[in-house]
C-alpha positions, 0 to 999 in steps of 0.5 A: 500500500502507498500508505506503508511507504510513509512508515520508517524504512518503507521505501527500502522495504518496497525496493527489496520486495520488488527486487525479490519478485523480479529475481524470483518470479516463481514466488508468490508476491509479498503482501504489504500486509505481512510483516513489513520488517521481514527482508528477503534473503540473498541468493545462496553462494556457489562454488564454495568449500562444502565444509565451510558452507555447512558450518556457516549454515549450522551457525545460521540455524543456531542463531535462528534457534536463539530467536525461536527460544526467545519467541522472537519469531512470533514478535508482531513487529518482526523487528527482531527477525531482521536482526537475525541476519542481514537477510531475514528469514521469510517463512514461506519463501522457497529460499527459506525452505532450502535452509531447512536442515537435513538429518545430518545437519540436525545432528551437528546442531544438536551436538553444538547445542548440547556439548559446551562448557558443562562437559568440563565439569564432569570429572570433578562432579564424579568425585561426589558420586563415584563412577558407578553411581555416575553411570547409573545417574547419567543413564537415568537422566538420559532416559527421563530427559529423552522422554521429556524432549520427545513429549515436547516434540509431540506438543510441537507437532500438534502446535507449531509454536515456540516453547513459551507459546506452548505454555500459553496454549496449555495454561494461558498467560501464567504458563507463558510467563512460567516457561519464558521466565525459566528459559531466561533465568536458566540462560542467566545462570548458565552465563553466570557460570562463565564468570566462575569458569573464567575466574578459575582458569585465570587464577590457575594460569597465574598459580601455574607460573608461580605468580600471585593471582588477582582476586576473584572480585577483580577478575569478575569485575574485568570480565563483567566490563568485557562482557557488557559491550558484547551483550549489546550486540543484536545482529547475532546472525552476523557473528557466524565466523566468530561463533565458528571459531569458538566451536573449533576451540571448544572441540579442540579443548575437549579432545585435548583434555581427553588426550591428556587424561588418557596419556596420564592413565597410560603412564601412571595407571588409575588413581588410587582415590577412584571409587565406584560408589561414593557415600550416599550423602553426596551422591544426590549432588551429582543428580543435578549435575547429570541433568545440567550436562544435557544443557541444550534442552531449550533448543530441541523445539527450534531444532525440530522446527528447522528440520527438513523432515521433522518426522525423523526428529524422534529417531535422530534425538534418541540416537544423539542422546545415546551418543551424549550419555556415552560421550559425557560419561566417558569423558567424566570417567576418563578425567576421574580415573586419571586425576582422582579426587584431586581433579580440578573443578574445571578439567581444562585447567589440568592441561600442562605446559605452554600448549595447555596455557594457550588452549586455556586462553583460547577457550576463554576467548571462545566463551566471550565469542559465544556469550552474545548468542548464549545470553540473547534469549534472556535479554530478548524475553526480558526486553519484550516485557519491559519495552512496549512496541515502538520505533527503534529510536536511539533513546530506546536502544540505549535504555535497552543497553542500560538494562543489558548492562545492569543484567550483566553486572548483576550476573557477575555479582551472583557469580561472585557469591557462588564462586567458592561453590562451583560444583554445588552451583552447577548441581543447583543449576541442574536442579532448579533450571534444567529439571523443570525445562527437561522433565516437568514442563514437557510432561505438563504440556503433553498432559494438557495439549496431547493427552495420549499418555497421561500415565507417562506424563504424570510419572515424569512430572512426579519424578521432576517434582521430587528431584527438584526439592530433594537435590536443592536441599542436599546442595544447600546443606553441603553449601553450609558445611 
């Protein structure tokens, strides 16, 4: 409509829509009544290295998942979708359908979503349970998490909306706020663990070279100042290269730790401190950690949303979860057998020599690279409730920046208070954040929206409602010892 040209950016949008119609005559015309801020994609690149192209596509999908988790795809003005990439993601175009993931790409995205910093806490976490209890608890956690995710996938099959909007369909506005708030808080806590991770690693580097390390307060203050401008980044879709570099560093670090542990085992044998079953009083600390280890649960719906053949999602998920439980448990046992009860809280800090120091510094850089994508859902959910729809003025932008700065510094203060209880903090994250998102909420949504297996729904809900208070109580008791 001609009246739409008077809106902010109207001429630019009209030009892009016209250019899109001219270049792709087989596509349906773009109605002026549709989301006016959704921009057409560019032609896909040709004659590029297939591996690099695959990596770039995976990074595009991970950015899309962050928006889907934050419920930005359903944002009425659509302005947030425009921030995803320079091109946007029009849902009904042929180009958008081409961006759907194959099963192989979905497996890679699932691996990227589930394997992050949490795996580096596994060897130290096993000192609380012993390798026997750890195997049993990880297997149990894998089974109930997989069931929860499959139920969530069935809910998404019946109602093709985001996780928070499933809550709204099932329980109204209270369900929406409960799930959206839990997603935001879980991402807040996961990013708070970055502070502790970086602080612990830097102090270990100083001690390893015979120097007095800076205080935890100073390191976390500097980390907060560094993360603050990174939190202002909105066009996370343009950070593909940075995120890809971070992924390579993380995978390299994980396999470096595994290789170092294997070499130590070959040289010194299994540590004499290793036990199969630790005292029961500490076993439940590992229960929360075992759920936290599967830390990509909030991304399963957008992964299914992005699949070219979503009917293969259950088979893909079961296979990947079996792989994850073997990979995570095997990594934890390998580190526990190599270093025993004296394994450091972050297994990365066991890497020796100059190469170890380099990998640790690179890993810190990888955390900084991944922070904008990791914290984005929390920022987007909070901002959507505090800022009403309006034009993207400079004042509005800086008010949001101030809010993001406050949240980042609050995150640092929270991390500082929990810095001396790293293993308990990780367990509490699993108990309070991961268990509801992975077990309780999927059962509740499936019970209300699908209704085909109420007995299974109630079993999952009951298990989650028992685990949360019991594990939290054990964590708090050990925190006060």
